[in-house]
N, C-alpha and C positions, 0 to 999 in steps of 0.2 A: 686722661680722658676715659670715661666709663666704658665706652665701646672697646677701646684698646685693651684695658685690663680684663674685661669680661671675655673677650676673644682669647686672650692668653690663658685665662683660667680654664676655659672650655677645652682648648687644645691640650692642656696639661692633663685634665681629667680623662680625655679620650685616650691619650697615650698611656696613662696609668691603666685604663681598662684593657687596652690591647696587650700590654706587657703581662698583666695578670692572666689573661686568657692563654697566652702562649706559655706562661709558666705552668699552667695546668697540663699543657701538652708535653712538657718536659724541656722547654727552653730554659737556658741558664738565666735566672732572674732573681731578684731579691724579694719579690712580693707575690703572694698567691692569695686571692680573696674570693675565688669563684669555684671552689671545690664541689659545690652542690648545684652548679649551673652547667647544663649540657653545652659543650663547645661544638660548634658546627664548622668543620675545617675550611670548606671552600669559601663561604662568605668572609671568614676571618682572613684568609690569604689575600683575597681581592682587596679588602679594606686596608690591610697592612701594607700592601704594595703602594697604595695611594698615600696613606698618612705617614709612612716611615721615611718619606723623602726628607723630612726635617729631623729624623732620628736615625742616624746611620747604624748605630749599634742594634737597634730593633730590627732594621732591615737585614743586617748581616746575620743575626741570630735566628730570625725567622727563616731566612734562606737556608741556613745550616740545617734546621729541622726538616725543611721540605726536601733537601737533598737526601737526608737519611731516611725519612719516613714517607716520602712522596708516593710510594707504592700503595699507600692507604688513602690517597687523595684521588678523587674522580676527575679525570681530564674532561670527560663529557659534561659533568656538572659545572666545572669551571667555564667551559665554553658556553653553556646555556646561560649562566649567570652574567657572563661578560656582555651578552647582547644588549642588556638593559643598562649598562654602565655608561656614564658620560665619557667623552673622548679623552679627557686628561687621565681619568682613572684607567681606561683601557691601555693607554700608552704606558702608564706606570706599571701596570700588571705585566705587559709584554716585556718590559725591561727586566722586571723581577723574574719572570718565567724563563727568560733566555739564560740567565745564570743557573737556575735550577736544572734546565735541560742540559747545559754544558757540563755539569758535574754529576749527572745521574743518567739513568736510562729512561727518564720521563720524556714525554712529547706533549708538553703543555702548549696551548695556543700562543704563538709568538712569532713575529717577524723582525724582532729587534736583535741587535748585536749584543752578545754577552760582555759585560764589563769584567775587568780583572777582579778576581775574588779568590780568597783562600778560606775554605771551610774551617770553622773553629773546632768542630767535633765536640762541642760542649753539650749539645742536645742529647738527652738520655731518657729512655722509658724502659722500665723493667717489664711492664705489662700494661694492658688496657683495662685493668680491673677497677680503677678509680671511677667514681660516679660521673665526673665531668667528661670522661672519655667514652661515653656510651656509644657515640657515633662510630668511633674507630673499633670498639669491641664488636659491634654488630657487623662491621665490614670484615673483621677477622672471621666471624661466624658464617655470614651469608654472602661474602664476596663484595668487591667494590663495584656495585651496580645498584640499580633502582630498588631491588629487593631490600637491601639493608636500610636504605633511607625511608622506604615505606614502613618497615617495622619500627624504625625510630619514631616516626610520627604516630603510629598506632599505639605504641606503648606509652607515649606521652599522654594520650587520652584513651585509656584502654576500654572505656565503656561507650565510646562514640562509634557510630557507623560513618564510613567515608565512601564517597564516590571517587572515581579516578580523577575527575575534575577538581574535587576538593583538595586532592593531594598535590596537584601541580605546583602551587606556590611554595610549598615547604620541601618537596622532594626535588624539584628543579630538574626533572627529566621530562621528555615529551609525554603527552597523554598516551601515545601508542606504546612507548616503553613501559609506562605505568600499568596500562591495561595488561600487557604481556606478563609483567611481574606479578600482578594480582592474580592472574590465572594460575601461574606456577604456585604461588603461596596457597591458593585455594585447593589445587590438586594435591598439595602436600598435607592438607588437613589443618593448616595453620589458621585459615580464614573461613568464615561462612559468608554466603552471599544470597541476596534476594533482590527481586526487581520491585522498585517502588516508583510509580509514575514514569515508566520507561527509562529508569536509571538503575544501574546495578550498585547496590550498597553493600559494603564489605565491613566486617567487624571480626574481632579475634574470637576464634572458636572456643578457646580455653585460655582466657587472659591470665589466670593464676599460674597455670602450668608454664606458659611462655615467660612470664615475668620471673618465675623461679629459675628458669633455664638461662636467661640472658644476664642475670646477676643484678647487682645493686644499681638502681636508677638514681639520677640526681633529683633534687627537689624541684628544680625549675628546668623547663625546656624553652628558653627564649627563642623568639623568631628573629634570628640575627640578620637576615637579609633586609627586612624593612627597618630594623634598628640602625644598621650601618648606613643605609641610604638616607635616613633622617640625619644622622651625624655628619655625613658627607656634605649635605646641603647646608647645614649650620656652619660647618668649618669654612666652606667655600665663600659664603656670603660674609662671614666675619672678616675675612681677608680683604674683600673688595670694598667694604663700606666703612672702613675705619675713620676716614677723614672727610665724610661728605656732609652736606647740609642736613639739619634735623628733619626738614620737610621730606627730603629724599629717604632718610632712614624710616620715617613713618610709613611711606608708601611701600618701601622694600620689606618692612616687617610684615605688613598685611599680606603682601604677595608671597613671601616666604612661608608664612603660616598656612596659607591655602595649599602651597606645594607640599608642606609637611603633613597635612591632615590625613591623607590616606596611609602614609607610613606610620603615623601615630596610632591610627585605628588598627592597622594590621598587626602592629607589634604589641599592642596592649599597654604602651607607655602611658603614664599619667598625663592628663591634659592640663594646660595652664589654668590656674584658679581665677584669673582675671581675663577679660576679653582682650584679644590682641587687636586693638584698633585705637584710633585717635592719636593725640599728641604723645601718649605714653606707650605707644605700640612697641617701639624698638626696645625700650628699657624693660618692659614687661616680658617681651620675648627672650631677651638675654638673661633675665633673672630665672625664667623657666628653664632655659637651656643649661645654665650653670647648675641649677638644682638637679636636673635630670642626669647630666653627665657625671656630677659628683656622686650621685646615688648608684649609677651604673658602675663607676670605677671602684666604689667601696664594697660592691656586692650586696647592696641593700635591696631586698626583694620588694620593698614598698614602692619602688619605681614603676612597678607594673600595677595596672588597675585590678 
């Protein structure tokens, strides 16, 4: 059945993507395809906890990395991102985090019991100099706090001015935390600020100097939070709808695409070339999802508009 085969292909592509991103972070893996894509640790950890329930080796190797390098992961940011996750994803993360907490000094949000686990100790990073590790490199420079993630967003678009509110979706700290961090960065001379229509806009005071200081940037800074939320919705409905009536599939496809639309817009992913409606809605949606996940997994930048 096409629905079954499409769902299996999509899940395989998604797992390939996640494995490759972890490989860039130093996890033991066979494939690395995202050396020029900035990896964002917290959204990746949350998504991995959810999707790795069908891939124990991925779960265990990602856990091993978090035990070893969890000091560069923001527990505050994890907590903020977790607020918008569905219940099953929250439960999967708490189970994942309980193991990390039990084997490290971390205090990630979790009320779950830690399962039995033996760290593999195969995760290894000699430095954070690789382009994909820009987020970790900035945390090594600026600390594991809002400042580092603000700088990450600013150097992704060094010519753009941002307000604190603009930064919230990508920085994933509260606006108050971001305001305080912006004040510190401005006092340090890193940013300039002016008031425009009762809003404070911030931009890099000397972009070339900062970019030279922070080192090599990746070619792409994907917005992983809306990407992973888009993939989560696709995976979840693919499991639920495999053996239902075509009429139900048509309705579900239209409903799902409406749900996905803001995530597609926020992430910059390509949109379907045909309208997701009518009798072909489900097959059209699955063809689009297969194409998008395949391009994401292979590191094909054309997946973004």
